[in-house]
C-alpha positions as CSV (number, residue, x, y, z in Angstrom):
1,Q,20.0,3.9,-1.6
2,V,16.2,4.1,-1.6
3,Q,14.5,0.9,-0.5
4,L,10.9,-0.1,0.1
5,V,10.4,-3.6,1.4
6,E,7.0,-5.1,1.8
7,S,6.1,-8.0,4.1
8,G,3.0,-9.7,5.5
9,G,1.5,-11.2,2.4
10,G,0.3,-14.8,2.2
11,L,-2.6,-17.2,1.7
12,V,-5.8,-16.4,3.6
13,Q,-9.3,-17.7,3.5
14,P,-12.2,-15.4,2.4
15,G,-13.3,-13.2,5.3
16,G,-9.9,-13.3,6.8
17,S,-7.4,-10.6,7.6
18,L,-3.8,-9.7,6.8
19,R,-1.6,-6.8,7.7
20,L,1.0,-5.7,5.2
21,S,4.0,-3.7,6.2
22,C,6.4,-1.6,4.1
23,A,9.7,-0.7,5.6
24,A,11.4,2.4,4.0
25,S,15.0,3.4,4.0
26,G,17.4,5.7,2.1
27,F,15.2,8.8,2.1
28,T,13.4,11.0,4.6
29,F,10.2,8.9,5.1
30,S,8.4,11.6,7.0
31,M,8.5,13.9,4.1
32,Y,6.8,11.5,1.7
33,D,3.3,10.6,0.9
34,M,2.8,6.8,0.7
35,G,0.6,4.6,-1.3
36,W,-0.4,1.0,-1.7
37,F,-1.2,-0.4,-5.2
38,R,-2.0,-3.9,-6.3
39,Q,-1.8,-5.8,-9.5
40,A,-3.7,-9.0,-10.2
41,S,-2.6,-11.5,-12.8
42,G,-3.4,-10.3,-16.2
43,K,-4.7,-6.9,-15.0
44,E,-3.3,-3.4,-14.7
45,R,-2.0,-2.1,-11.5
46,E,-4.6,-0.3,-9.5
47,F,-4.6,2.1,-6.5
48,V,-5.6,0.7,-3.2
49,A,-4.9,3.3,-0.5
50,G,-2.8,6.4,0.2
51,I,-1.7,8.4,3.2
52,G,-0.3,11.9,3.3
53,W,3.1,12.7,4.8
54,T,1.4,14.1,8.0
55,A,-1.2,11.2,7.9
56,G,-3.8,13.9,7.6
57,N,-5.0,12.8,4.2
58,L,-6.3,9.3,3.6
59,Y,-7.5,7.9,0.3
60,Y,-9.1,4.5,-0.5
61,A,-10.3,2.8,-3.6
62,D,-14.0,2.2,-3.5
63,S,-13.5,-1.5,-3.7
64,V,-11.6,-1.6,-0.4
65,K,-13.3,1.3,1.5
66,G,-14.5,0.1,4.9
67,R,-12.4,-3.1,4.8
68,F,-8.8,-1.8,4.5
69,T,-7.0,0.8,6.6
70,I,-3.8,2.5,5.8
71,S,-1.5,3.9,8.5
72,R,2.0,5.0,9.0
73,D,4.6,5.2,11.8
74,N,7.2,7.8,11.0
75,A,9.4,6.8,13.9
76,K,9.7,3.3,12.3
77,N,9.8,4.5,8.7
78,T,6.9,2.1,8.0
79,V,3.6,2.2,6.3
80,Y,0.9,-0.4,7.0
81,L,-2.2,-1.8,5.2
82,Q,-4.6,-3.6,7.5
83,M,-6.9,-5.7,5.3
84,N,-10.0,-7.2,6.8
85,S,-13.0,-9.1,5.3
86,L,-10.8,-10.2,2.4
87,K,-12.4,-11.4,-0.8
88,P,-11.0,-13.6,-3.6
89,E,-10.9,-10.5,-5.8
90,D,-8.4,-9.0,-3.5
91,T,-5.8,-11.5,-4.7
92,A,-2.9,-9.6,-6.2
93,V,0.7,-8.5,-5.7
94,Y,0.6,-5.6,-3.3
95,S,3.3,-2.9,-3.6
96,C,4.0,0.2,-1.6
97,A,5.2,3.4,-3.2
98,A,6.5,6.8,-2.1
99,K,6.2,10.3,-3.5
100,G,7.5,13.6,-2.2
101,H,4.8,15.6,-0.5
102,W,5.8,18.7,-2.4
103,T,4.6,17.4,-5.7
104,N,1.0,18.2,-6.4
105,Q,0.2,15.0,-8.2
106,D,-2.8,12.9,-7.4
107,M,-1.9,10.2,-4.9
108,R,-4.3,7.9,-6.6
109,T,-2.2,7.7,-9.8
110,S,0.8,5.4,-10.0
111,R,2.8,7.9,-12.1
112,A,2.9,10.3,-9.2
113,Y,5.3,8.0,-7.3
114,D,9.0,8.1,-7.4
115,H,9.9,4.9,-5.5
116,W,8.4,1.4,-5.5
117,G,8.8,-1.8,-3.6
118,Q,9.1,-5.2,-5.1
119,G,5.7,-6.3,-3.8
120,T,4.2,-9.1,-1.7
121,Q,1.7,-11.7,-2.9
122,V,-1.7,-11.8,-1.3
123,T,-3.9,-14.8,-2.1
124,V,-7.4,-15.1,-0.9
125,S,-8.8,-18.6,-1.4
126,S,-10.6,-21.4,0.4
């Protein structure tokens, strides 16, 4: 059974940091590209960051470039999102997702992904 379980969300002040984790099970994690998406209340889901199966390809939304870093540990079947210099507009539910590396779909589009986690809430507020 495929599972993606996010953790690490919470309430943080503007300018603060959080590290999100996504633990994967039920599939061969090392063969999958991984992505982070977020959805703010009343808005559509949007791409945040993506990392290829070999970690050789990294993608970031313009809104988070220079502040967020995606990484993965294939030995632990886990993908991370380090978020620094957080802003109130970063408030959203953050979800991780997995897609087989053999598909040639754009990692920045949600429809490319086969498996999704439930999400973790990140709230940036003073």
